[in-house]
N, C-alpha and C positions, 0 to 999 in steps of 0.2 A: 816426251823424253826430257824436255827442258823442265817441265814441272816436277818430274820424278827426281831429277838431279838437284833441283832447288830444295825439294822436301828432304832428301837424304842429307843435304849439306846444312840446311838452316832450320829444319823442322817446320812447324805450322806457323809461318810468318808471311806477311804480304811481300810480293815481289816488287822490287824497285827498278824502274827503267834505267838503263845505262846513261841516258842523257839528262837525268834529273840534276837540277842545279846548274846546268849549262845553258847559256843564252844562244838560241839559233842565230846563225849569221844573217838571216833575212828578217829577223824580228824588228818591230818598230821600237824606237827609243822614246823616252819621255819627251825629248825635244821635238820629235816628229809629230807626236800627238798634240803637243802644245801649239805648234805652228798651225795645225788644222783648226783648233779651237780659237786661236787668235784671229785667223782669217775669217771665220764665221762671224765672230763678234764685230770685227772691224767692218765687214761687209754690211752687217745689220745696222751698225752705227751710221753708215753712209746712206743706206737706201730704205731703212725701215721707218715705220711710223709708230710713235709711242702714244697710246691712248688708254691710260689706266682708268678702269671703271666705266669705260664707254664701249667695250667690245662685247657684243652679244655672242654667246656660245663658248666663251672662254672663262674658266674659273680663276686663273692666275691674273694678278694685277700688274705684273711686270712684262707683259707680252710685248714683243717687237714684231710687228707684222710687215712682211715684205709685200711688194705689189703682187697682185694675182698673176701677173704675167711672168713672174720669176719662179722657175722650177729648180729643184735640187740638181737636176742634170745640167742645166745651164750654169748654175753657180759652181758646180764641180768643174765644168770646162774652164770657167774663169780662174778657178784655183789651180788647175793644171798649167794654164798659161803663166800664172804668177810664179809658180815653182820653177818652170822652165826658164823664165827670165832671170830669176834669182839664183838659179843653180843649186837648189836644195832638193831633197828627196820628196817625191810625190807618193801619196798613198792611193790605193785602189778605190774605186767608187763605192764598193760595199763597205769598206772600212771607213770611208768618209761619212757615209750615212749613219753608221753605228756610232761614231764619235759625236756626230751632230745630235743624235737622239739621246746620248748619255750625258753630254756636258752642255748642250745648248738647247734644252727643251722649250725655252721661252721664245725662241726665234722660229717663226712659222710663216709660211706663205699665206697671204690673205685669201679667204674663201671667196669664190666668185660672187656669192650673195652679198658679201660685204663691200664689193667694188661698186661704188655708186655712179660710175661714169656711164652715161647713156651711150656714148659713142663706142666704148669698149664692148658693151653688151650687144650693140648692133653689129659690130665687127665680128664678134664671136658667133653670133647667129648666122651671119653671112658665110663664115668659114665652115660651119657645120652643114649648111645647105648647099655647099659648092662641090659636094662629092661627085655628083653626076653632071657637072657642068664641063664646058670645054677648058682646055689647059690655060688659054689666055685669060678666061674669066677667073679661074682659080688663082692665077698669078696676080691678077689685079686685086682680088680680095685680100691676098696675103700682103701685098705691098701697102694697101690702104691701112690694114691693121698695124703693120710695122711702122709706118710713118707716124701714126697717132701715138704709139707707144714711145717712139724715139723723141717726139716732141715733148711728151709728158716727162720723160726721163731727163731731157735737156733742161726743162724749166725747173725740175726738182734739183738738179745739179747746180744750177745758177743760184737757187735759194740757199743751198747748203754752202756754196762757196762764199756768198756774201756773209753768212753767219760766221764762218771760219775767219774771214778777214776782220770782222768786227770784234771777235773774241781776242784776236792777237792785239788789236788796237787798245782794247780795254785793259789787257794785261800790262801793256807798256805804260799806259797812263795810270796804273795802280787803282783802277775803279773796281770795286767789289760789290756795290749796291747802288740803287737808284738815288737820285737827289731827293732830299726831304723838302716838303713845302716850306717856303720862306728862306731858302738859302740865298746867299749873296751872288752866286754865279749868274752871269748874264748870258743871254742867247748868243750862240756862235762864238763862245769864248774858249772852247777847247778844239785844238786841231786834230780831231779824231773822226773816225767813221763809226756810226752807230746804225743798228738794224732794229726795227720794230715791226711787229705783226699785230693786227687788231681784228676783232671779230665779235659778233654777238653770239651768246649762248641761249639755250632755251630758257625762258623765264621761269622763276620759282614762284611757289605759293606758300604763304605763311598765314597762320601758324602751321607748323609741321611737327608731327609726332612719329617717332620711329615705330611705335606700336600700331600706327595706322588705324585710328578709330573708324568704324564702318560708315557712319552717317556723313562724314566729311567728303566721301567720294562723290556724293550727289550734290555737293554745294560748290561754290566758287569762292575760295578764300582770297585774301588780299594778295595782289600780284607784285612781283619785284623783277624788273628787267636786269639782265647781266651783260656787261660789255667789258672786254678785256683788251689791254694793250701789253704785249709781251716784249721784253728785252732779252733776246736769246743769248747775248754775250755774257750775261751775269750768272745765271738766268733768274729773272724776276718778272712778275706780271702784276700790273695795277688792275684790280677788279672793281669796276664801277657798278654800284648797286643802285638801281633806279626804281624808287617806289612809285606806284601808280598815281599817287597824289601829285608828283612833280614831273610825271612823264609827259612829254610833248608828242613825240612820234619817233619812229625808228628810221626816219628818212635822213637826207643828207645833212640838214642843219644839226640834228642830234649827234651824228657821228663826228662831224667836223668840230663841234663844240667840245665833245669829250676828248678828242685828239688834241685840240688846242690847250685844254686844261692840263693834259698830260705833259705836253711840251713845256708849259709854263711852270709846272710845279714838280714834275718828276723826271723830266728829260735830262740827258747827260750833257746838254748844252754843246752839242757837236756842231761842226761846220758842214759835214756831209752826212746825209741820212738816207738809208734804204728802208722802204716801206713795202710790206706785203699784205694782201687782203684777198678775200674771195671775190668772185665775179658778180656779186649782187649789184645790179645797176642802180637800184633804188637807194642803196646805202653807200656804196664805195666807188663804183665805177660810174661817175657822173660828172657833169661839167662843173658843178659847185665844188666838188673835191679838187679838181684840177685848178680851178680859179683860186681856191684857198692856198694850195701849195705854191702856186706862182706868186701869190701875194706875200707869202712868207719869205720866199727867195728875194723878191724885188724890194722888200722892206728891210733886208739885212738880218733876218732871223736865222737863215741858213745860207750857205754858199751854193749848195746844190741839193736837190731832192730827187730821188728816183722812186717812183711808185710802180710796183709790179703786181700782177695777178696770176695766180696759178691757173692751170687749165681747169675748166668746169668738170667736176667729178673727181679731180685729183687735188682737192684743196685741203686735205688733212695736214695740219701743220702745228707749230708749237703751242698756240693758244688752246687747241683741243686737248693737249696733254694737261695743262693746268686746269681747264674746265673739268676734266675727268677726276683730278685729285680733289677738287672742291666738291663736285657732286657726290663722289663716293663718301666723303666725310659728312656732307650735309644730310644724306639719307639716314645716318646713324645718330643724329644730334636732335635734341629737343629744341625747337625754334619757336619763339613767340613773337619776336619783334625784329626790326632791322638791326639793332645792336647785337642780337644773337646770331644773325646771319654774318655780320662782320666778324664776330668772334670765331665762328666756324671757319670762315675763310682764312683767318690768321693761324688757326690751330691745325689746319689740314696738312701742313708740312712743317717739320721742325727746323728746316733751313731757312724759313722766311721767304719762300718762293712767291707767295701771293700776298700782295699789299692791298687790303680793302679800302675803298673810298666811297663814302655815301654821297649820293647826288642830292639828297634832301632828307627830311625827317617825315615822320608819319603825319604831323600836323600841317604839312605843306610848305615848310620853310626850305627854300632852295639853297643848296650849297654849291652846285656846279651849274651855272646858268647856261641857257641855250640861246644862241644869237641868230638873227636873220642873215645868215651868210649868203644865201642864194640871191636875195634881193640886193644886198649891199655890193656884192662883187659882180653880179650879172650885168650891171650898167657900165662896168669898167673893162670887162673881158668879153670876147666873142666865144661862141660855142665851137667845140672841136668837131669837125665832120667825121663821121664813121668811127665814133669813139668805141663802139662795142667790139670791133674787130681787133683792136690793139690790146696787147698785154703788158707793154712796158712804156712808161712815160718818164722823161727826164726834164725837169724844170730848170731853166737857166735864168740868170739875173737880168738878161736882156728882154725878158718877156716871151722868149721863144720856148717851145716845147718840142722835144725830140721823141717821136713815137716809133715803136717797133711792134710788128704783129707778133713775132716770136723773138726769142733771145738771139737767134742767128739770122734774123731778117734784116734787110737794109733799112736804114733810118729814114724817116720822113719828118721834115721840120715844118712847124706851123708857128705863126705869130698871132697870138690871141689878144694882145693889148689893143684896145681901141684908140683911135687918134685923139679923141677928146677926153681920154681917161686922165684923172688926177689922183694918183695913188697916195694914200695917207696911211699912217699907222693906227688910226682910230678904229675901234671896234664897232660893229653894227649894233642896232637896237636889240634889246633883250626880249625874248619871247616869254611871256608870262604863262605858266601852265594853268589849265582850266581847273585843276583840282578834282576832287571827287564830287560827282553829281549828288543831288539830294536823294535820288533813288538808290545809288550805290551806298551812301552812308547808312540809309535805313536798312538795306540788305545786310551789310556787315554787322550792324548792331543787333538785328533780329536773328540772323542765321549763324554767324561765325563767332560771336562774342563768347559763347559758352565753351569753345575749344581753346581759348586763350587763357594763359595763367592769370590769376586774379590781379597780380601786381602790374600787368601790362594791358588789361582790358580797356581801360580808359584811354590808353595811348593808341592801340591798334584799332579798336572798334568803339569809338566814343559815342556818347548819346547824340543823335542827330540834332542839328540846330533847330531853332524854333521855326515852325511852319512846315516841317518835313513830316509827312505822315509815316507812321511806323509800319503800315501794311498797305501795299499797293492795291488799289481797287481794280477788280476784274473788268475787262473791257466788255461792252454789251455784245451779245451774240446777235445772230440774224433775226431770231424770233422776238427779241426784246424791242420794245418801243423806245425810240429816242425822240428828242424834241424836234429834230430837223426832218425826220422821215416817217413820223407816226401817221401822217395823213396821206401817204402815197401808197395806195394798195397796188399790188402786182399779182399776176397769176403765174403759177409755176407750170412746168411742162406737163404735170399730171392733172391740171385743172384746179389745183388748190390755190386759194388766195393767200399770198404772203404779204407781210408788211415790212417796210424798211428797205425795200429794194425797188428802184424805179424801173418802169417798163422800157425795154429797148425799142427803138423805132424800127418799123418793118424794113427789111432789106429790099432794095430795088433791083429786080432782075437777078443777075448772078454776081452782083457786087461791083459791076463795071460802072463807071460814071456815065450819065446820060449825055448823049451828044445833042447839041443844039441844032 
């Protein structure tokens, strides 16, 4: 009947609903939607990890990955609590997820396979297998998983709080970039707090071609180590490029020497410094590092230093973000020498986020020296007992070190200075790098030289020095006669006589020693 009345009155025209152009009273306003989007981005800014170019399974390069323990349901409950506290309108869970998918597609929860924490994986497996267990065992498994996640969340919150504090201090001091080498500023001359994070990245191989010529996959090009020190307050990172001709080791002496060079040439000359690193005991969490930081405080280079370590498996932090920027650009760039790697590091970000620093040249000339810190300071300080269980160390000018297992754990104080110690500001002896071996020089010249551009061949893969053979002689096999074993015949298990292998003495009894 309504259709007939509309046809008689208006002819063949589409019907228009009576509420067209009217906003329903329960409809969301643009301000409500904007609050949801702002909440998601702010939550991701506080809890997510930025790793461009380093996230498998994701095509976007601006991904913000939340911890795998964070679900949209739990984040929505946090959103509801925030709206209730603020007295603003809250949207339904379905609308919350739709707005998230439409306006925040780059914010995702980390896939379980990307979570590298072994403890988290064990706890997840324990929760899955607890279905048929008693209630007390289920409760214990849940409490264990929650305790670990709460500890990881607390350590991450402390890391972010320190960065926020240092950003505010840098803004008040008017600092916008790192110090340049050769500046007149002295150590401990600025009354500010600075935060630095440092880590090794996977080493590079050069020459590198984005077209990836097939034969080079079966060869070993020249190697370049990568070490970064990140200043999150600016943000900028000094990228140390370590050619294999000047490489000593990745141990404590190398890390301390690179960190010392950063403080001397690029640091903000702060009085108080916060440091963060991963839990690698061979590089970062060791007595040599603690002794060096105590030495800096006791010689007036800093007033206070706090060294912290994120929980193992939860160590994704700011240096990984810069490493991702650099590696993503490196894969698309033709690289023949160290200078090309340095140029690629400078060009990977228009804002000058990465500052490259060569530790040496291809001919073995050292730019950043490595010192014998462990031997020099080991005779002046004692070792810290139970160093591996602590995650926070605070160095004081009195020679004491305050240790905490976690950020909310009670402090434990140790005095590491020996009674006979005589601290001085002198540096230890320099470790001279061994350089490229004769076999390595011959290999680069024979196998890698053809992949390098003509203008850089003599620099990257020079002709081996006199006395180095161009081709390595094959080692003699068992059947070949040698000078030492040619006259020692043996008999195999099949009765055949072999040369070059001595006869084993007969076993006595069942291998037990004879009693007298």
